[in-house]
N, CA, C and O of each residue as an XYZ file, in Angstrom:
648
protein
N     117.936    110.575     93.264
C     117.856    109.232     93.810
C     116.571    108.576     93.313
O     115.487    109.150     93.414
N     116.706    107.382     92.783
C     115.530    106.681     92.275
C     114.827    105.937     93.400
O     115.452    105.503     94.367
N     113.532    105.803     93.256
C     112.778    105.058     94.259
C     112.567    103.634     93.755
O     112.574    103.375     92.552
N     112.386    102.739     94.681
C     112.131    101.353     94.316
C     110.730    100.979     94.760
O     110.152    101.611     95.645
N     110.200     99.954     94.140
C     108.875     99.469     94.517
C     108.975     98.689     95.822
O     109.973     98.018     96.085
N     107.938     98.786     96.624
C     107.870     98.045     97.876
C     107.686     96.556     97.601
O     107.019     96.168     96.642
N     108.288     95.728     98.456
C     108.088     94.285     98.433
C     107.195     93.927     99.614
O     107.567     94.155    100.765
N     106.033     93.374     99.341
C     105.107     92.997    100.399
C     104.949     91.478    100.391
O     104.524     90.886     99.399
N     105.297     90.871    101.510
C     105.185     89.420    101.643
C     103.785     89.037    102.082
O     103.178     89.690    102.931
N     103.289     87.971    101.490
C     102.040     87.359    101.930
C     102.388     85.943    102.350
O     102.955     85.176    101.572
N     102.048     85.605    103.574
C     102.299     84.255    104.063
C     101.006     83.697    104.643
O     100.122     84.438    105.073
N     100.922     82.389    104.642
C      99.716     81.763    105.158
C      99.661     80.298    104.808
O     100.615     79.716    104.291
N      98.527     79.726    105.102
C      98.370     78.281    104.942
C      98.530     77.848    103.487
O      98.148     78.557    102.556
N      99.110     76.660    103.326
C      99.390     76.147    101.985
C      98.317     75.198    101.470
O      98.443     74.681    100.360
N      97.276     74.959    102.238
C      96.197     74.062    101.828
C      95.557     74.574    100.535
O      95.022     75.682    100.518
N      95.601     73.792     99.454
C      94.997     74.239     98.195
C      93.496     74.533     98.315
O      92.949     75.303     97.526
N      92.841     73.927     99.291
C      91.404     74.130     99.497
C      91.124     75.171    100.586
O      90.053     75.150    101.193
N      92.055     76.067    100.836
C      91.927     77.041    101.914
C      90.623     77.829    101.844
O      90.166     78.208    100.766
N      90.045     78.062    102.990
C      88.839     78.892    103.073
C      89.188     80.377    102.957
O      88.295     81.223    102.915
N      90.475     80.692    102.906
C      90.927     82.084    102.837
C      91.244     82.525    101.411
O      91.882     83.559    101.211
N      90.806     81.755    100.423
C      91.144     82.037     99.024
C      90.729     83.442     98.594
O      91.531     84.166     98.004
N      89.503     83.832     98.877
C      89.026     85.148     98.434
C      89.755     86.274     99.172
O      90.104     87.287     98.566
N      89.984     86.100    100.471
C      90.744     87.112    101.217
C      92.156     87.250    100.650
O      92.643     88.365    100.466
N      92.812     86.127    100.374
C      94.164     86.159     99.826
C      94.179     86.846     98.458
O      95.073     87.641     98.167
N      93.188     86.536     97.624
C      93.077     87.173     96.310
C      92.986     88.685     96.466
O      93.671     89.429     95.764
N      92.136     89.138     97.389
C      91.954     90.579     97.609
C      93.227     91.234     98.145
O      93.546     92.360     97.764
N      93.948     90.551     99.014
C      95.223     91.081     99.514
C      96.202     91.232     98.355
O      96.835     92.277     98.204
N      96.325     90.192     97.539
C      97.226     90.265     96.391
C      96.856     91.376     95.431
O      97.720     92.117     94.964
N      95.583     91.489     95.139
C      95.127     92.551     94.237
C      95.431     93.921     94.827
O      95.884     94.817     94.115
N      95.185     94.088     96.121
C      95.456     95.370     96.771
C      96.926     95.739     96.764
O      97.276     96.912     96.634
N      97.783     94.748     96.902
C      99.232     95.000     96.840
C      99.604     95.528     95.456
O     100.325     96.520     95.343
N      99.119     94.877     94.412
C      99.423     95.310     93.045
C      98.835     96.687     92.751
O      99.471     97.506     92.087
N      97.627     96.944     93.240
C      96.995     98.251     93.005
C      97.765     99.380     93.664
O      97.635    100.537     93.263
N      98.573     99.054     94.679
C      99.404    100.054     95.350
C     100.818    100.091     94.762
O     101.731    100.659     95.360
N     100.987     99.485     93.595
C     102.246     99.446     92.856
C     103.380     98.805     93.640
O     104.540     99.189     93.487
N     103.052     97.842     94.470
C     104.061     97.077     95.200
C     104.200     95.708     94.540
O     103.340     95.290     93.765
N     105.276     95.028     94.854
C     105.552     93.690     94.346
C     105.177     92.680     95.420
O     105.552     92.841     96.582
N     104.446     91.649     95.043
C     104.078     90.596     95.977
C     105.195     89.555     96.009
O     105.649     89.081     94.968
N     105.627     89.212     97.212
C     106.604     88.140     97.393
C     105.998     87.127     98.356
O     105.401     87.494     99.368
N     106.159     85.851     98.029
C     105.565     84.803     98.863
C     106.370     83.519     98.704
O     107.393     83.499     98.020
N     105.905     82.461     99.331
C     106.567     81.169     99.237
C     106.399     80.484     97.896
O     107.065     79.487     97.621
N     105.510     81.010     97.052
C     105.392     80.561     95.679
C     104.638     79.278     95.417
O     104.570     78.828     94.274
N     104.064     78.673     96.453
C     103.404     77.386     96.253
C     101.885     77.537     96.241
O     101.363     78.415     95.554
N     101.169     76.701     96.986
C      99.707     76.624     96.910
C      99.036     77.396     98.037
O      99.698     78.056     98.839
N      97.725     77.302     98.084
C      96.935     77.890     99.164
C      96.929     79.413     99.115
O      96.742     80.011     98.055
N      97.132     80.026    100.262
C      97.121     81.487    100.378
C      98.110     82.110     99.393
O      97.811     83.129     98.770
N      99.282     81.499     99.253
C     100.315     82.037     98.360
C      99.820     82.100     96.919
O     100.020     83.102     96.232
N      99.182     81.041     96.468
C      98.685     80.994     95.089
C      97.554     81.987     94.865
O      97.522     82.668     93.840
N      96.633     82.075     95.806
C      95.495     82.988     95.637
C      95.928     84.450     95.715
O      95.380     85.293     95.005
N      96.888     84.753     96.553
C      97.408     86.124     96.629
C      98.129     86.482     95.326
O      97.953     87.580     94.798
N      98.938     85.556     94.812
C      99.638     85.805     93.550
C      98.643     85.963     92.399
O      98.840     86.784     91.503
N      97.580     85.171     92.436
C      96.533     85.281     91.404
C      95.894     86.664     91.449
O      95.640     87.268     90.407
N      95.633     87.169     92.663
C      95.051     88.504     92.808
C      95.982     89.593     92.311
O      95.549     90.528     91.637
N      97.260     89.475     92.641
C      98.236     90.470     92.183
C      98.332     90.472     90.657
O      98.356     91.530     90.029
N      98.385     89.286     90.076
C      98.479     89.197     88.614
C      97.216     89.743     87.952
O      97.297     90.386     86.905
N      96.050     89.495     88.551
C      94.790     89.998     87.987
C      94.783     91.521     87.925
O      94.110     92.109     87.078
N      95.535     92.160     88.824
C      95.611     93.625     88.855
C      96.857     94.140     88.137
O      97.208     95.313     88.263
N      97.527     93.259     87.380
C      98.693     93.682     86.610
C      99.978     93.774     87.413
O     100.939     94.408     86.977
N     100.003     93.143     88.592
C     101.174     93.229     89.462
C     102.237     92.192     89.154
O     102.023     91.254     88.386
N     103.387     92.389     89.775
C     104.526     91.493     89.658
C     104.570     90.598     90.888
O     104.344     91.062     92.006
N     104.864     89.300     90.684
C     104.909     88.344     91.782
C     106.246     87.613     91.799
O     106.801     87.265     90.757
N     106.748     87.391     93.014
C     107.994     86.657     93.219
C     107.705     85.507     94.174
O     107.034     85.690     95.190
N     108.207     84.334     93.851
C     108.062     83.169     94.720
C     109.417     82.699     95.210
O     110.295     82.383     94.408
N     109.594     82.652     96.531
C     110.800     82.087     97.146
C     110.476     80.651     97.525
O     109.913     80.396     98.590
N     110.827     79.729     96.666
C     110.437     78.335     96.839
C     111.347     77.607     97.831
O     112.545     77.884     97.892
N     110.784     76.682     98.603
C     111.602     75.932     99.547
C     112.487     74.887     98.867
O     113.538     74.529     99.399
N     112.078     74.402     97.713
C     112.805     73.332     97.032
C     113.800     73.842     96.005
O     114.123     75.029     95.952
N     114.268     72.924     95.205
C     115.324     73.230     94.241
C     114.845     73.371     92.807
O     115.646     73.665     91.919
N     113.559     73.169     92.561
C     113.036     73.240     91.198
C     112.159     74.476     91.023
O     111.090     74.563     91.627
N     112.599     75.432     90.204
C     111.796     76.648     90.004
C     110.454     76.377     89.335
O     109.557     77.219     89.381
N     110.311     75.212     88.714
C     109.047     74.867     88.065
C     107.968     74.432     89.069
O     106.822     74.204     88.682
N     108.326     74.317     90.339
C     107.343     73.965     91.367
C     106.429     75.132     91.719
O     105.419     74.939     92.396
N     106.761     76.323     91.279
C     105.970     77.520     91.598
C     104.565     77.410     91.023
O     104.344     76.742     90.013
N     103.627     78.070     91.677
C     102.274     78.100     91.140
C     102.246     78.924     89.845
O     103.203     79.633     89.535
N     101.164     78.826     89.109
C     101.059     79.432     87.778
C     101.053     80.954     87.793
O     101.171     81.571     86.734
N     100.920     81.581     88.963
C     100.801     83.040     89.036
C     102.093     83.712     89.497
O     102.107     84.913     89.766
N     103.162     82.952     89.587
C     104.455     83.500     89.988
C     105.229     83.921     88.740
O     105.436     83.119     87.830
N     105.653     85.178     88.705
C     106.424     85.694     87.577
C     107.904     85.352     87.706
O     108.538     84.940     86.735
N     108.446     85.522     88.894
C     109.863     85.260     89.151
C     109.941     84.180     90.218
O     109.536     84.385     91.362
N     110.465     83.036     89.828
C     110.547     81.881     90.713
C     111.991     81.687     91.152
O     112.883     81.508     90.323
N     112.214     81.725     92.459
C     113.551     81.544     93.013
C     113.550     80.264     93.838
O     112.960     80.203     94.916
N     114.216     79.251     93.317
C     114.303     77.956     93.999
C     115.464     78.028     94.985
O     116.626     77.977     94.582
N     115.157     78.145     96.270
C     116.207     78.361     97.276
C     116.876     77.074     97.724
O     118.051     77.089     98.091
N     116.147     75.951     97.703
C     116.687     74.705     98.229
C     116.885     74.737     99.734
O     117.609     73.906    100.281
N     116.248     75.690    100.413
C     116.460     75.901    101.841
C     115.351     75.375    102.732
O     115.443     75.494    103.954
N     114.314     74.802    102.161
C     113.201     74.346    102.985
C     112.598     75.522    103.763
O     112.433     76.617    103.225
N     112.275     75.278    105.032
C     111.660     76.329    105.851
C     112.607     77.471    106.159
O     112.157     78.545    106.560
N     113.903     77.274    105.984
C     114.856     78.358    106.222
C     114.618     79.521    105.269
O     115.052     80.641    105.536
N     113.925     79.260    104.150
C     113.615     80.351    103.238
C     112.679     81.374    103.867
O     112.568     82.496    103.373
N     111.998     80.995    104.961
C     111.129     81.936    105.665
C     111.914     83.133    106.180
O     111.406     84.254    106.201
N     113.156     82.892    106.598
C     113.999     83.982    107.096
C     114.323     84.966    105.974
O     114.348     86.177    106.194
N     114.567     84.451    104.789
C     114.860     85.326    103.651
C     113.622     86.143    103.293
O     113.716     87.342    103.032
N     112.473     85.493    103.282
C     111.223     86.182    102.977
C     110.975     87.313    103.963
O     110.665     88.434    103.561
N     111.111     87.024    105.246
C     110.841     88.027    106.287
C     111.845     89.172    106.239
O     111.479     90.315    106.511
N     113.076     88.899    105.905
C     114.117     89.929    105.864
C     114.037     90.762    104.590
O     114.359     91.950    104.601
N     113.606     90.140    103.489
C     113.540     90.812    102.192
C     112.343     91.751    102.096
O     112.433     92.820    101.492
N     111.237     91.356    102.683
C     109.996     92.123    102.564
C     110.075     93.445    103.329
O     110.732     93.551    104.364
N     109.387     94.440    102.788
C     109.235     95.713    103.481
C     108.095     95.646    104.492
O     108.046     96.438    105.433
N     107.188     94.709    104.297
C     106.055     94.499    105.182
C     105.458     93.128    104.912
O     105.688     92.541    103.855
N     104.689     92.620    105.868
C     104.162     91.261    105.792
C     102.678     91.236    106.145
O     102.241     91.883    107.097
N     101.914     90.479    105.365
C     100.518     90.174    105.680
C     100.428     88.665    105.868
O     100.824     87.902    104.987
N      99.910     88.235    107.013
C      99.741     86.810    107.306
C      98.253     86.473    107.307
O      97.445     87.177    107.913
N      97.904     85.384    106.616
C      96.516     84.919    106.564
C      96.478     83.465    106.997
O      97.069     82.598    106.354
N      95.773     83.206    108.101
C      95.671     81.831    108.578
C      97.056     81.273    108.851
O      97.951     81.985    109.307
N      97.216     79.987    108.566
C      98.538     79.392    108.598
C      98.864     78.562    109.805
O      98.191     78.602    110.836
N      99.923     77.810    109.636
C     100.419     76.926    110.682
C     101.739     77.425    111.224
O     101.967     78.629    111.338
N     102.609     76.480    111.558
C     103.886     76.836    112.169
C     104.804     77.590    111.212
O     105.576     78.443    111.651
N     104.738     77.296    109.923
C     105.540     78.041    108.954
C     105.154     79.513    108.939
O     106.018     80.389    108.903
N     103.862     79.779    108.968
C     103.379     81.158    109.010
C     103.796     81.828    110.307
O     104.215     82.985    110.309
N     103.682     81.100    111.409
C     104.102     81.651    112.693
C     105.580     82.045    112.652
O     105.960     83.092    113.177
N     106.411     81.210    112.031
C     107.835     81.544    111.950
C     108.054     82.790    111.096
O     108.913     83.612    111.414
N     107.296     82.937    110.024
C     107.431     84.128    109.179
C     107.003     85.384    109.926
O     107.639     86.430    109.797
N     105.928     85.289    110.706
C     105.487     86.427    111.518
C     106.584     86.802    112.509
O     106.970     87.967    112.605
N     107.083     85.814    113.241
C     108.109     86.075    114.255
C     109.370     86.662    113.636
O     109.953     87.599    114.181
N     109.790     86.118    112.506
C     110.998     86.628    111.858
C     110.801     88.048    111.328
O     111.717     88.867    111.397
N     109.622     88.340    110.805
C     109.347     89.706    110.348
C     109.410     90.678    111.517
O     110.054     91.723    111.430
N     108.743     90.331    112.608
C     108.754     91.215    113.773
C     110.165     91.361    114.346
O     110.564     92.456    114.744
N     110.911     90.273    114.388
C     112.292     90.306    114.886
C     113.163     91.235    114.041
O     114.061     91.900    114.557
N     112.884     91.272    112.729
C     113.648     92.121    111.808
C     113.030     93.507    111.650
O     113.384     94.258    110.741
N     112.110     93.830    112.542
C     111.477     95.155    112.575
C     110.754     95.507    111.274
O     110.766     96.649    110.815
N     110.130     94.487    110.706
C     109.288     94.703    109.534
C     107.853     94.808    110.021
O     107.423     93.997    110.841
N     107.103     95.789    109.534
C     105.697     95.838    109.932
C     104.974     94.589    109.446
O     105.164     94.150    108.312
N     104.157     94.031    110.303
C     103.406     92.820    109.968
C     102.004     92.938    110.542
O     101.797     93.500    111.617
N     101.054     92.398    109.805
C      99.658     92.415    110.230
C      99.029     91.094    109.802
O      99.440     90.493    108.810
N      98.045     90.656    110.546
C      97.395     89.397    110.241
C      95.915     89.546    109.966
O      95.278     90.517    110.374
N      95.390     88.569    109.270
C      93.955     88.409    109.063
C      93.658     86.943    109.364
O      94.180     86.052    108.694
N      92.826     86.694    110.365
C      92.461     85.323    110.759
C      93.703     84.438    110.939
O      93.765     83.321    110.426
N      94.665     84.953    111.664
C      95.908     84.217    111.861
C      96.237     84.119    113.340
O      95.371     84.327    114.189
N      97.467     83.808    113.642
C      97.945     83.597    115.006
C      97.698     84.801    115.895
O      97.844     85.949    115.475
N      97.330     84.521    117.106
C      97.281     85.522    118.180
C      98.133     84.957    119.298
O      98.117     83.753    119.554
N      98.866     85.815    119.955
C      99.720     85.312    121.025
C      99.904     86.365    122.095
O      99.857     87.568    121.836
N     100.114     85.878    123.302
C     100.414     86.777    124.411
C     101.841     87.253    124.252
O     102.699     86.537    123.736
N     102.080     88.456    124.698
C     103.422     89.008    124.600
C     103.655     89.968    125.749
O     102.721     90.402    126.423
N     104.905     90.284    125.953
C     105.277     91.284    126.940
C     105.351     92.619    126.197
O     106.283     92.844    125.425
N     104.391     93.492    126.419
C     104.291     94.749    125.680
C     105.527     95.634    125.844
O     105.771     96.518    125.024
N     106.294     95.400    126.888
C     107.498     96.211    127.099
C     108.644     95.798    126.185
O     109.501     96.619    125.856
N     108.668     94.541    125.775
C     109.823     94.056    125.019
C     109.498     93.444    123.667
O     110.395     93.310    122.835
N     108.271     93.072    123.422
C     107.930     92.371    122.192
C     107.018     93.212    121.297
O     106.091     93.856    121.789
N     107.275     93.208    119.988
C     106.396     93.932    119.069
C     105.037     93.245    118.957
O     104.894     92.058    119.251
N     104.076     94.000    118.537
C     102.701     93.520    118.440
C     102.393     93.044    117.029
O     102.971     93.537    116.060
N     101.482     92.086    116.914
C     100.939     91.693    115.617
C      99.481     92.128    115.587
O      98.621     91.444    116.140
N      99.191     93.267    114.942
C      97.794     93.690    114.841
C      97.015     92.716    113.952
O      97.577     92.092    113.052
N      95.739     92.601    114.215
C      94.854     91.749    113.434
C      93.818     92.639    112.746
O      93.098     93.394    113.400
N      93.755     92.538    111.423
C      92.788     93.309    110.638
C      91.555     92.454    110.373
O      91.618     91.225    110.421
N      90.444     93.110    110.095
C      89.211     92.373    109.805
C      89.048     92.080    108.319
O      88.278     91.196    107.944
N      89.769     92.820    107.463
C      89.644     92.606    106.027
C      90.917     93.074    105.311
O      91.755     93.741    105.917
N      91.067     92.730    104.029
C      92.268     93.111    103.284
C      92.492     94.616    103.195
O      93.630     95.074    103.297
N      91.428     95.393    103.008
C      91.592     96.843    102.895
C      92.187     97.418    104.169
O      93.127     98.211    104.112
N      91.653     97.029    105.314
C      92.170     97.513    106.594
C      93.629     97.089    106.783
O      94.461     97.878    107.230
N      93.924     95.847    106.442
C      95.293     95.343    106.602
C      96.269     96.130    105.746
O      97.327     96.535    106.228
N      95.932     96.351    104.494
C      96.862     97.032    103.594
C      96.982     98.520    103.899
O      98.064     99.092    103.763
N      95.890     99.151    104.307
C      95.990    100.567    104.700
C      96.951    100.714    105.873
O      97.805    101.601    105.875
N      96.811     99.846    106.868
C      97.708     99.900    108.033
C      99.144     99.616    107.611
O     100.059    100.346    107.990
N      99.346     98.554    106.826
C     100.691     98.135    106.451
C     101.408     99.201    105.651
O     102.561     99.516    105.944
N     100.749     99.770    104.640
C     101.401    100.777    103.809
C     101.665    102.066    104.589
O     102.637    102.767    104.308
N     100.825    102.379    105.550
C     101.101    103.554    106.411
C     102.346    103.286    107.260
O     103.154    104.191    107.470
N     102.507    102.072    107.743
C     103.672    101.720    108.555
C     104.953    101.699    107.718
O     106.017    102.088    108.200
N     104.854    101.254    106.489
C     106.038    101.163    105.636
C     106.501    102.538    105.176
O     107.679    102.725    104.872
N     105.574    103.515    105.120
C     105.956    104.844    104.669
C     106.279    104.861    103.193
O     105.844    103.995    102.434
N     107.039    105.850    102.800
C     107.393    106.023    101.389
C     108.601    105.176    101.030
O     109.517    105.019    101.838
N     108.604    104.623     99.807
C     109.789    103.862     99.393
C     110.985    104.789     99.255
O     110.842    105.966     98.926
N     112.172    104.238     99.512
C     113.382    105.069     99.405
C     114.025    104.949     98.044
O     115.050    105.581     97.788
């Protein structure tokens, strides 16, 4: 039986001037260094900086774009998938990924976190949403202090690829 590479989603704020650029770059680089594929929304902000980090480490990047033009992807996306689904593409991202790292972000990021947890995908955040939950029924979103801590936790949760 052949093994496949892990798909790790990075989601977060789309502001091109994000203060999380260096953190996102380090997350992307760490994903590639662990021989996983980075998957993201393919646009600007955290997504672009994470893809830049993955590419800098020789990794493969996939962008699930909300619009219909694959050329809208940032320059660091290797495989651009124009879904034409708008925010509904968040559900595909959360379901496709083996694990999720969230950095900062607004309501789109919150939806990706919730969908990942709903689909029983391990997810961890850095400087992102915190929320109250019922520990008996709702999964937790751990918060890491840095990319190394986040990725060590995430890859331990994902286990070995099948």
